C-alpha atoms as a printed R data frame, in Angstrom:
    type eleno elety resid chain resno       x       y       z
1   ATOM     1    CA   UNK     A     1  -0.235   9.015  20.633
2   ATOM     2    CA   UNK     A     2  -3.493   7.498  19.461
3   ATOM     3    CA   UNK     A     3  -5.259   4.867  21.515
4   ATOM     4    CA   UNK     A     4  -4.110   1.271  20.955
5   ATOM     5    CA   UNK     A     5  -6.332  -0.644  18.522
6   ATOM     6    CA   UNK     A     6  -7.057  -4.161  19.761
7   ATOM     7    CA   UNK     A     7  -8.007  -6.865  17.288
8   ATOM     8    CA   UNK     A     8  -7.617 -10.592  16.698
9   ATOM     9    CA   UNK     A     9  -5.241 -10.449  13.725
10  ATOM    10    CA   UNK     A    10  -3.314  -7.724  11.918
11  ATOM    11    CA   UNK     A    11  -2.670  -8.423   8.241
12  ATOM    12    CA   UNK     A    12   0.232  -6.533   6.702
13  ATOM    13    CA   UNK     A    13  -0.597  -6.108   3.029
14  ATOM    14    CA   UNK     A    14  -3.966  -5.644   1.309
15  ATOM    15    CA   UNK     A    15  -3.222  -7.405  -1.971
16  ATOM    16    CA   UNK     A    16  -5.294 -10.372  -3.204
17  ATOM    17    CA   UNK     A    17  -3.683 -12.829  -0.768
18  ATOM    18    CA   UNK     A    18  -4.168 -10.501   2.208
19  ATOM    19    CA   UNK     A    19  -7.786  -9.906   1.187
20  ATOM    20    CA   UNK     A    20  -8.550 -13.623   0.859
21  ATOM    21    CA   UNK     A    21  -6.974 -14.182   4.278
22  ATOM    22    CA   UNK     A    22  -9.727 -11.932   5.655
23  ATOM    23    CA   UNK     A    23 -12.277 -14.364   4.202
24  ATOM    24    CA   UNK     A    24 -10.657 -17.494   5.644
25  ATOM    25    CA   UNK     A    25 -10.190 -15.877   9.054
26  ATOM    26    CA   UNK     A    26 -13.692 -14.420   8.980
27  ATOM    27    CA   UNK     A    27 -15.234 -17.866   8.539
28  ATOM    28    CA   UNK     A    28 -13.610 -18.725  11.887
29  ATOM    29    CA   UNK     A    29 -14.984 -15.603  13.632
30  ATOM    30    CA   UNK     A    30 -11.575 -13.919  13.623
31  ATOM    31    CA   UNK     A    31 -11.594 -10.119  13.289
32  ATOM    32    CA   UNK     A    32  -8.954  -8.398  11.169
33  ATOM    33    CA   UNK     A    33  -7.318  -5.055  10.539
34  ATOM    34    CA   UNK     A    34  -5.218  -4.598   7.386
35  ATOM    35    CA   UNK     A    35  -2.348  -2.154   6.899
36  ATOM    36    CA   UNK     A    36  -0.948  -1.274   3.466
37  ATOM    37    CA   UNK     A    37   1.532   1.352   2.311
38  ATOM    38    CA   UNK     A    38  -0.535   1.985  -0.826
39  ATOM    39    CA   UNK     A    39  -3.506   4.343  -0.750
40  ATOM    40    CA   UNK     A    40  -5.824   1.665  -2.143
41  ATOM    41    CA   UNK     A    41  -6.392  -2.060  -1.773
42  ATOM    42    CA   UNK     A    42  -5.256  -4.632  -4.334
43  ATOM    43    CA   UNK     A    43  -1.459  -4.586  -3.983
44  ATOM    44    CA   UNK     A    44   0.467  -5.294  -7.168
45  ATOM    45    CA   UNK     A    45  -2.772  -6.130  -9.008
46  ATOM    46    CA   UNK     A    46  -4.175  -2.674  -8.397
47  ATOM    47    CA   UNK     A    47  -0.951  -0.669  -8.601
48  ATOM    48    CA   UNK     A    48   1.090  -2.324 -11.346
49  ATOM    49    CA   UNK     A    49  -1.409  -4.031 -13.645
50  ATOM    50    CA   UNK     A    50  -5.015  -3.031 -12.916
51  ATOM    51    CA   UNK     A    51  -6.017  -3.714 -16.531
52  ATOM    52    CA   UNK     A    52  -3.623  -6.590 -17.196
53  ATOM    53    CA   UNK     A    53  -5.445  -9.904 -17.796
54  ATOM    54    CA   UNK     A    54  -4.975 -12.742 -15.296
55  ATOM    55    CA   UNK     A    55  -5.727 -16.212 -16.659
56  ATOM    56    CA   UNK     A    56  -4.831 -18.608 -13.825
57  ATOM    57    CA   UNK     A    57  -7.433 -17.912 -11.134
58  ATOM    58    CA   UNK     A    58  -9.328 -21.228 -10.706
59  ATOM    59    CA   UNK     A    59 -12.787 -21.151 -12.249
60  ATOM    60    CA   UNK     A    60 -12.280 -17.672 -13.755
61  ATOM    61    CA   UNK     A    61 -10.934 -17.920 -17.327
62  ATOM    62    CA   UNK     A    62 -10.152 -14.198 -17.495
63  ATOM    63    CA   UNK     A    63 -10.101 -11.324 -15.031
64  ATOM    64    CA   UNK     A    64  -8.152  -8.093 -14.617
65  ATOM    65    CA   UNK     A    65  -6.205  -7.121 -11.513
66  ATOM    66    CA   UNK     A    66  -8.814  -4.466 -10.795
67  ATOM    67    CA   UNK     A    67 -11.644  -6.951 -11.340
68  ATOM    68    CA   UNK     A    68 -10.084  -9.506  -9.006
69  ATOM    69    CA   UNK     A    69  -9.643  -6.865  -6.311
70  ATOM    70    CA   UNK     A    70 -13.291  -5.794  -6.615
71  ATOM    71    CA   UNK     A    71 -14.474  -9.401  -6.432
72  ATOM    72    CA   UNK     A    72 -12.404 -10.111  -3.315
73  ATOM    73    CA   UNK     A    73 -13.688  -6.953  -1.635
74  ATOM    74    CA   UNK     A    74 -17.248  -8.102  -2.313
75  ATOM    75    CA   UNK     A    75 -16.433 -11.561  -0.953
76  ATOM    76    CA   UNK     A    76 -15.067 -10.275   2.362
77  ATOM    77    CA   UNK     A    77 -17.747  -7.629   2.884
78  ATOM    78    CA   UNK     A    78 -19.693  -9.777   5.418
79  ATOM    79    CA   UNK     A    79 -16.700  -9.783   7.762
80  ATOM    80    CA   UNK     A    80 -16.249  -6.002   7.979
81  ATOM    81    CA   UNK     A    81 -12.450  -5.733   7.968
82  ATOM    82    CA   UNK     A    82 -10.882  -2.395   8.837
83  ATOM    83    CA   UNK     A    83  -8.323  -0.933   6.421
84  ATOM    84    CA   UNK     A    84  -5.471   1.416   7.256
85  ATOM    85    CA   UNK     A    85  -4.143   2.599   3.904
86  ATOM    86    CA   UNK     A    86  -1.199   4.843   3.107
87  ATOM    87    CA   UNK     A    87   0.634   3.496   6.155
88  ATOM    88    CA   UNK     A    88   3.713   1.338   6.567
89  ATOM    89    CA   UNK     A    89   4.232  -1.046   9.473
90  ATOM    90    CA   UNK     A    90   7.538  -0.080  11.083
91  ATOM    91    CA   UNK     A    91   7.725  -2.481  14.036
92  ATOM    92    CA   UNK     A    92   6.266  -5.835  15.014
93  ATOM    93    CA   UNK     A    93   7.079  -6.833  18.588
94  ATOM    94    CA   UNK     A    94   6.015  -9.900  20.525
95  ATOM    95    CA   UNK     A    95   4.783  -8.744  23.958
96  ATOM    96    CA   UNK     A    96   2.866 -11.788  25.161
97  ATOM    97    CA   UNK     A    97   1.973 -15.374  24.444
98  ATOM    98    CA   UNK     A    98   0.082 -14.834  22.294
99  ATOM    99    CA   UNK     A    99   0.211 -11.055  21.814
100 ATOM   100    CA   UNK     A   100   1.935  -8.715  19.354
101 ATOM   101    CA   UNK     A   101   2.352  -4.946  19.245
102 ATOM   102    CA   UNK     A   102   2.312  -3.542  15.705
103 ATOM   103    CA   UNK     A   103   3.213   0.114  15.048
104 ATOM   104    CA   UNK     A   104   2.906   2.102  11.802
105 ATOM   105    CA   UNK     A   105   4.777   5.128  10.493
106 ATOM   106    CA   UNK     A   106   1.690   7.256  11.231
107 ATOM   107    CA   UNK     A   107   1.812   6.466  14.926
108 ATOM   108    CA   UNK     A   108  -0.972   3.878  15.066
109 ATOM   109    CA   UNK     A   109  -0.479   1.028  17.511
110 ATOM   110    CA   UNK     A   110  -2.239  -2.332  17.322
111 ATOM   111    CA   UNK     A   111  -2.342  -5.257  19.717
112 ATOM   112    CA   UNK     A   112  -3.205  -8.602  18.140
113 ATOM   113    CA   UNK     A   113  -2.953 -12.289  18.993
114 ATOM   114    CA   UNK     A   114  -1.505 -13.093  15.579
115 ATOM   115    CA   UNK     A   115   0.116 -11.191  12.719
116 ATOM   116    CA   UNK     A   116   0.015 -12.168   9.044
117 ATOM   117    CA   UNK     A   117   2.594 -10.777   6.629
118 ATOM   118    CA   UNK     A   118   1.038 -10.746   3.156
119 ATOM   119    CA   UNK     A   119   3.295  -8.064   1.736
120 ATOM   120    CA   UNK     A   120   4.065  -9.589  -1.654
121 ATOM   121    CA   UNK     A   121   7.677  -8.898  -2.561
122 ATOM   122    CA   UNK     A   122   7.874  -6.209   0.107
123 ATOM   123    CA   UNK     A   123   6.419  -2.728   0.351
124 ATOM   124    CA   UNK     A   124   5.864  -0.335  -2.506
125 ATOM   125    CA   UNK     A   125   7.910   2.765  -1.858
126 ATOM   126    CA   UNK     A   126   8.170   5.934  -3.932
127 ATOM   127    CA   UNK     A   127  11.180   6.461  -6.152
128 ATOM   128    CA   UNK     A   128  13.288   9.377  -4.963
129 ATOM   129    CA   UNK     A   129  14.069  11.959  -7.662
130 ATOM   130    CA   UNK     A   130  17.783  12.456  -8.449
131 ATOM   131    CA   UNK     A   131  18.129  15.794  -6.675
132 ATOM   132    CA   UNK     A   132  21.129  16.394  -4.446
133 ATOM   133    CA   UNK     A   133  20.214  17.359  -0.887
134 ATOM   134    CA   UNK     A   134  16.549  16.344  -1.045
135 ATOM   135    CA   UNK     A   135  16.655  14.194   2.098
136 ATOM   136    CA   UNK     A   136  16.325  16.973   4.752
137 ATOM   137    CA   UNK     A   137  13.112  18.184   3.106
138 ATOM   138    CA   UNK     A   138  11.382  14.787   2.940
139 ATOM   139    CA   UNK     A   139   8.346  14.566   5.182
140 ATOM   140    CA   UNK     A   140   8.495  18.299   5.932
141 ATOM   141    CA   UNK     A   141   8.032  20.042   2.590
142 ATOM   142    CA   UNK     A   142   8.743  17.261   0.085
143 ATOM   143    CA   UNK     A   143   6.025  14.609   0.063
144 ATOM   144    CA   UNK     A   144   5.648  11.423  -1.986
145 ATOM   145    CA   UNK     A   145   1.957  10.975  -1.201
146 ATOM   146    CA   UNK     A   146  -1.004  13.189  -0.374
147 ATOM   147    CA   UNK     A   147  -2.659  12.142   2.865
148 ATOM   148    CA   UNK     A   148  -4.592  15.320   3.638
149 ATOM   149    CA   UNK     A   149  -5.368  17.653   0.767
150 ATOM   150    CA   UNK     A   150  -6.109  20.536   3.098
151 ATOM   151    CA   UNK     A   151  -2.480  20.538   4.248
152 ATOM   152    CA   UNK     A   152  -1.634  22.126   0.893
153 ATOM   153    CA   UNK     A   153  -4.255  24.861   0.996
154 ATOM   154    CA   UNK     A   154  -2.871  28.315   0.104
155 ATOM   155    CA   UNK     A   155   0.581  26.838  -0.530
156 ATOM   156    CA   UNK     A   156   2.822  27.410  -3.539
157 ATOM   157    CA   UNK     A   157   3.025  23.852  -4.879
158 ATOM   158    CA   UNK     A   158   5.491  22.216  -7.214
159 ATOM   159    CA   UNK     A   159   4.336  18.863  -8.633
160 ATOM   160    CA   UNK     A   160   6.894  16.847 -10.575
161 ATOM   161    CA   UNK     A   161   6.006  14.004 -12.942
162 ATOM   162    CA   UNK     A   162   4.063  13.103 -16.053
163 ATOM   163    CA   UNK     A   163   1.938  10.101 -15.137
164 ATOM   164    CA   UNK     A   164  -1.561   9.687 -13.751
165 ATOM   165    CA   UNK     A   165  -0.582  10.426 -10.142
166 ATOM   166    CA   UNK     A   166   1.073  13.738 -11.042
167 ATOM   167    CA   UNK     A   167  -1.823  14.805 -13.257
168 ATOM   168    CA   UNK     A   168  -4.558  13.662 -10.861
169 ATOM   169    CA   UNK     A   169  -3.041  15.565  -7.948
170 ATOM   170    CA   UNK     A   170  -2.431  18.586 -10.157
171 ATOM   171    CA   UNK     A   171  -6.146  18.742 -10.954
172 ATOM   172    CA   UNK     A   172  -7.220  18.016  -7.355
173 ATOM   173    CA   UNK     A   173  -4.862  20.443  -5.639
174 ATOM   174    CA   UNK     A   174  -4.952  23.321  -8.113
175 ATOM   175    CA   UNK     A   175  -8.183  24.773  -6.635
176 ATOM   176    CA   UNK     A   176  -6.637  24.726  -3.136
177 ATOM   177    CA   UNK     A   177  -3.142  25.973  -3.910
178 ATOM   178    CA   UNK     A   178  -2.034  29.576  -3.860
179 ATOM   179    CA   UNK     A   179  -0.145  28.763  -7.048
180 ATOM   180    CA   UNK     A   180   0.657  25.410  -8.628
181 ATOM   181    CA   UNK     A   181   3.420  24.536 -11.077
182 ATOM   182    CA   UNK     A   182   3.694  21.184 -12.843
183 ATOM   183    CA   UNK     A   183   7.180  20.153 -13.979
184 ATOM   184    CA   UNK     A   184   7.843  17.342 -16.446
185 ATOM   185    CA   UNK     A   185  10.985  16.530 -18.380
186 ATOM   186    CA   UNK     A   186   9.161  16.602 -21.723
187 ATOM   187    CA   UNK     A   187   5.949  18.018 -23.162
188 ATOM   188    CA   UNK     A   188   4.477  14.534 -23.525
189 ATOM   189    CA   UNK     A   189   2.483  12.934 -20.719
190 ATOM   190    CA   UNK     A   190   1.801   9.294 -19.836
191 ATOM   191    CA   UNK     A   191  -1.435  10.014 -17.988
192 ATOM   192    CA   UNK     A   192  -5.015   9.753 -19.179
193 ATOM   193    CA   UNK     A   193  -5.675  12.037 -22.198
194 ATOM   194    CA   UNK     A   194  -8.654  13.649 -20.450
195 ATOM   195    CA   UNK     A   195  -6.449  14.627 -17.495
196 ATOM   196    CA   UNK     A   196  -3.815  16.021 -19.857
197 ATOM   197    CA   UNK     A   197  -6.447  18.111 -21.648
198 ATOM   198    CA   UNK     A   198  -7.829  19.479 -18.375
199 ATOM   199    CA   UNK     A   199  -4.331  20.379 -17.175
200 ATOM   200    CA   UNK     A   200  -3.518  22.182 -20.431
201 ATOM   201    CA   UNK     A   201  -6.818  24.090 -20.214
202 ATOM   202    CA   UNK     A   202  -5.847  25.356 -16.739
203 ATOM   203    CA   UNK     A   203  -2.444  26.430 -18.081
204 ATOM   204    CA   UNK     A   204  -4.074  28.234 -21.024
205 ATOM   205    CA   UNK     A   205  -6.422  30.009 -18.614
206 ATOM   206    CA   UNK     A   206  -3.493  31.173 -16.464
207 ATOM   207    CA   UNK     A   207  -4.739  29.156 -13.467
208 ATOM   208    CA   UNK     A   208  -1.471  27.184 -13.135
209 ATOM   209    CA   UNK     A   209   1.974  26.896 -14.690
210 ATOM   210    CA   UNK     A   210   3.673  24.161 -16.717
211 ATOM   211    CA   UNK     A   211   7.454  23.957 -16.945
212 ATOM   212    CA   UNK     A   212   9.286  21.517 -19.221
213 ATOM   213    CA   UNK     A   213  12.561  20.431 -17.673
214 ATOM   214    CA   UNK     A   214  13.979  18.851 -14.538
215 ATOM   215    CA   UNK     A   215  14.350  20.057 -10.955
216 ATOM   216    CA   UNK     A   216  18.080  20.395 -10.290
217 ATOM   217    CA   UNK     A   217  18.339  22.406  -7.056
218 ATOM   218    CA   UNK     A   218  16.297  22.979  -3.905
219 ATOM   219    CA   UNK     A   219  16.500  26.069  -1.700
220 ATOM   220    CA   UNK     A   220  15.421  26.409   1.905
221 ATOM   221    CA   UNK     A   221  16.410  25.608   5.464
222 ATOM   222    CA   UNK     A   222  15.407  23.366   8.381
223 ATOM   223    CA   UNK     A   223  13.464  21.144   6.010
224 ATOM   224    CA   UNK     A   224  11.315  23.951   4.624
225 ATOM   225    CA   UNK     A   225  11.461  24.608   0.889
226 ATOM   226    CA   UNK     A   226  11.479  28.176  -0.388
227 ATOM   227    CA   UNK     A   227  12.337  27.641  -4.067
228 ATOM   228    CA   UNK     A   228  13.454  25.133  -6.679
229 ATOM   229    CA   UNK     A   229  15.505  25.519  -9.848
230 ATOM   230    CA   UNK     A   230  14.256  23.882 -13.048
231 ATOM   231    CA   UNK     A   231  16.661  23.330 -15.923
232 ATOM   232    CA   UNK     A   232  14.905  23.332 -19.266
233 ATOM   233    CA   UNK     A   233  15.803  21.190 -22.241
234 ATOM   234    CA   UNK     A   234  17.433  24.269 -23.778
235 ATOM   235    CA   UNK     A   235  19.733  24.588 -20.757
236 ATOM   236    CA   UNK     A   236  17.998  27.656 -19.335
237 ATOM   237    CA   UNK     A   237  17.368  27.619 -15.573
238 ATOM   238    CA   UNK     A   238  14.155  28.922 -14.018
239 ATOM   239    CA   UNK     A   239  13.781  29.612 -10.310
240 ATOM   240    CA   UNK     A   240  10.322  28.748  -8.954
241 ATOM   241    CA   UNK     A   241   9.300  29.851  -5.467
242 ATOM   242    CA   UNK     A   242   7.455  27.076  -3.652
243 ATOM   243    CA   UNK     A   243   6.412  25.941  -0.174
244 ATOM   244    CA   UNK     A   244   6.074  22.240  -0.971
245 ATOM   245    CA   UNK     A   245   7.051  19.757  -3.659
246 ATOM   246    CA   UNK     A   246   5.276  16.539  -4.627
247 ATOM   247    CA   UNK     A   247   7.455  14.280  -6.813
248 ATOM   248    CA   UNK     A   248   5.645  11.400  -8.536
249 ATOM   249    CA   UNK     A   249   8.361   9.258 -10.100
250 ATOM   250    CA   UNK     A   250   6.623   5.924  -9.688
251 ATOM   251    CA   UNK     A   251   7.027   3.165  -7.130
252 ATOM   252    CA   UNK     A   252   9.670   0.583  -6.434
253 ATOM   253    CA   UNK     A   253   9.437  -2.633  -4.448
254 ATOM   254    CA   UNK     A   254  11.586  -2.784  -1.330
255 ATOM   255    CA   UNK     A   255  11.697  -5.201   1.558
256 ATOM   256    CA   UNK     A   256  11.294  -2.291   3.964
257 ATOM   257    CA   UNK     A   257  11.528  -2.834   7.742
258 ATOM   258    CA   UNK     A   258  10.460  -6.524   7.637
259 ATOM   259    CA   UNK     A   259  14.090  -7.573   8.082
260 ATOM   260    CA   UNK     A   260  14.185  -5.837  11.481
261 ATOM   261    CA   UNK     A   261  11.292  -7.781  13.045
262 ATOM   262    CA   UNK     A   262  13.304 -10.716  14.347
263 ATOM   263    CA   UNK     A   263  12.091 -13.125  11.704
264 ATOM   264    CA   UNK     A   264  14.387 -15.667  10.094
265 ATOM   265    CA   UNK     A   265  15.097 -14.579   6.489
266 ATOM   266    CA   UNK     A   266  16.542 -16.294   3.431
267 ATOM   267    CA   UNK     A   267  17.505 -14.042   0.488
268 ATOM   268    CA   UNK     A   268  14.944 -11.404   1.548
269 ATOM   269    CA   UNK     A   269  12.196 -14.035   1.810
270 ATOM   270    CA   UNK     A   270  10.617 -15.562   4.919
271 ATOM   271    CA   UNK     A   271  10.883 -19.351   5.429
272 ATOM   272    CA   UNK     A   272   7.655 -20.903   6.696
273 ATOM   273    CA   UNK     A   273   6.258 -24.206   7.908
274 ATOM   274    CA   UNK     A   274   4.166 -25.539   5.024
275 ATOM   275    CA   UNK     A   275   1.576 -27.026   7.353
276 ATOM   276    CA   UNK     A   276   0.672 -23.673   8.914
277 ATOM   277    CA   UNK     A   277   2.687 -20.988   7.044
278 ATOM   278    CA   UNK     A   278   4.010 -19.857  10.386
279 ATOM   279    CA   UNK     A   279   7.451 -18.249  10.618
280 ATOM   280    CA   UNK     A   280  10.060 -19.085  13.239
281 ATOM   281    CA   UNK     A   281   8.142 -16.716  15.552
282 ATOM   282    CA   UNK     A   282   5.004 -18.422  16.946
283 ATOM   283    CA   UNK     A   283   1.876 -16.513  15.971
284 ATOM   284    CA   UNK     A   284   3.602 -14.652  13.135
285 ATOM   285    CA   UNK     A   285   2.662 -15.933   9.675
286 ATOM   286    CA   UNK     A   286   3.817 -15.168   6.129
287 ATOM   287    CA   UNK     A   287   1.713 -15.909   3.051
288 ATOM   288    CA   UNK     A   288   2.049 -15.019  -0.611
289 ATOM   289    CA   UNK     A   289   5.161 -13.928  -2.487
290 ATOM   290    CA   UNK     A   290   6.980 -12.819   0.687
291 ATOM   291    CA   UNK     A   291   7.482 -16.424   1.891
292 ATOM   292    CA   UNK     A   292   9.629 -19.318   0.742
293 ATOM   293    CA   UNK     A   293   9.545 -23.103   1.115
294 ATOM   294    CA   UNK     A   294  10.512 -26.119  -1.020
295 ATOM   295    CA   UNK     A   295   8.428 -26.123  -4.197
296 ATOM   296    CA   UNK     A   296   7.149 -22.569  -3.692
297 ATOM   297    CA   UNK     A   297   5.342 -21.086  -6.696
298 ATOM   298    CA   UNK     A   298   4.716 -17.346  -6.786
299 ATOM   299    CA   UNK     A   299   1.107 -17.592  -7.880
300 ATOM   300    CA   UNK     A   300  -1.991 -15.915  -6.482
301 ATOM   301    CA   UNK     A   301  -3.701 -19.291  -6.169
302 ATOM   302    CA   UNK     A   302  -0.787 -20.558  -4.050
303 ATOM   303    CA   UNK     A   303  -1.252 -17.585  -1.739
304 ATOM   304    CA   UNK     A   304  -4.946 -18.401  -1.399
305 ATOM   305    CA   UNK     A   305  -4.069 -21.966  -0.319
306 ATOM   306    CA   UNK     A   306  -1.526 -20.638   2.175
307 ATOM   307    CA   UNK     A   307  -4.107 -18.269   3.647
308 ATOM   308    CA   UNK     A   308  -6.557 -21.115   4.231
309 ATOM   309    CA   UNK     A   309  -4.045 -23.200   6.179
310 ATOM   310    CA   UNK     A   310  -2.757 -20.153   8.053
311 ATOM   311    CA   UNK     A   311  -6.263 -19.421   9.343
312 ATOM   312    CA   UNK     A   312  -6.557 -22.882  10.878
313 ATOM   313    CA   UNK     A   313  -3.444 -22.332  13.010
314 ATOM   314    CA   UNK     A   314  -4.278 -18.684  13.799
315 ATOM   315    CA   UNK     A   315  -7.551 -19.907  15.334
316 ATOM   316    CA   UNK     A   316  -5.524 -21.647  18.064
317 ATOM   317    CA   UNK     A   317  -3.986 -18.337  19.116
318 ATOM   318    CA   UNK     A   318  -7.210 -16.333  18.970
319 ATOM   319    CA   UNK     A   319  -9.405 -19.014  20.606
320 ATOM   320    CA   UNK     A   320  -7.020 -21.289  22.549
321 ATOM   321    CA   UNK     A   321  -9.864 -22.931  24.494
322 ATOM   322    CA   UNK     A   322 -12.237 -23.389  21.560
323 ATOM   323    CA   UNK     A   323 -12.277 -26.604  19.530
324 ATOM   324    CA   UNK     A   324 -12.088 -25.979  15.799
325 ATOM   325    CA   UNK     A   325 -14.507 -28.046  13.734
326 ATOM   326    CA   UNK     A   326 -13.780 -27.986  10.019
327 ATOM   327    CA   UNK     A   327 -16.828 -27.025   7.959
328 ATOM   328    CA   UNK     A   328 -17.648 -26.523   4.274
329 ATOM   329    CA   UNK     A   329 -19.386 -23.386   3.017
330 ATOM   330    CA   UNK     A   330 -21.449 -25.583   0.684
331 ATOM   331    CA   UNK     A   331 -23.108 -27.517   3.524
332 ATOM   332    CA   UNK     A   332 -22.679 -25.546   6.758
333 ATOM   333    CA   UNK     A   333 -25.660 -23.342   7.566
334 ATOM   334    CA   UNK     A   334 -23.511 -21.706  10.247
335 ATOM   335    CA   UNK     A   335 -20.968 -20.519   7.636
336 ATOM   336    CA   UNK     A   336 -23.720 -19.574   5.219
337 ATOM   337    CA   UNK     A   337 -25.300 -17.335   7.865
338 ATOM   338    CA   UNK     A   338 -21.953 -15.574   8.320
339 ATOM   339    CA   UNK     A   339 -21.830 -15.009   4.578
340 ATOM   340    CA   UNK     A   340 -25.421 -13.779   4.517
341 ATOM   341    CA   UNK     A   341 -26.569 -16.465   2.062
342 ATOM   342    CA   UNK     A   342 -28.452 -18.848   4.382
């Protein structure tokens, strides 16, 4: 087990609302670590609509999801938050007053005086391909994300999918793999044209294989793949020997383990006090689309407001003996020094 990471606040979710919470907490000298199941920051903005225009951010007539994420990252840079990406929080346990233990699916353990859930509608989780008997192989030789490229060195790899993730990992892992086969249900790809062209060039050069069809059967034992059967559109079945399979079928939004953390829930949402955005568990907050209260609007700007009020109450847990004096960034030289603009 890795050593316990101690911090002031753990934020679960690194979307726009979670990122802005770093800013509001940072102004109050509160240190943060953020955990997100995605392999990059930005949440839904970055994953689902990076190029989609957003028109309702105050003072910004037009910005993309990617642009908003970049701007928020620049804004919170002075506070040096630590990110733990590609990880899912599995347990949140209250062990003191105030003190929480937060554990992820990669074995990391945090201790924090407050926890902020900014997980949007839940956690993004990979869609499982419709292959009977795939479950015993998951996490052992079937993987939905690449965390360490070197783990696939000299392996016979089967990548399944036709979008950017499948193509990007095909191009990145092909030089490492003993042999790589890309499987897609049709000879038409959704990914970037340049990636498609590079993949086809590798196929033409004999450096990798491309099979059109669908994986219908897995072979192996004790979680270790040995081969997979691919049924082509003409009905013919091809057996492909492989050591690992990476299916990229997109992401789906699921509540995940939040429901098991002892928090009061209403229709898979978390009720909060609108003065502090605290849940029924003292020191545990919920901001953004994951929460609910009378008049709730699922807007990014609403999440920003919630993060500002949350920070005021979180300060009491982090600094119980320190009086909080409200200050404005426009006039406080103290805050301006923290932001590096004084």
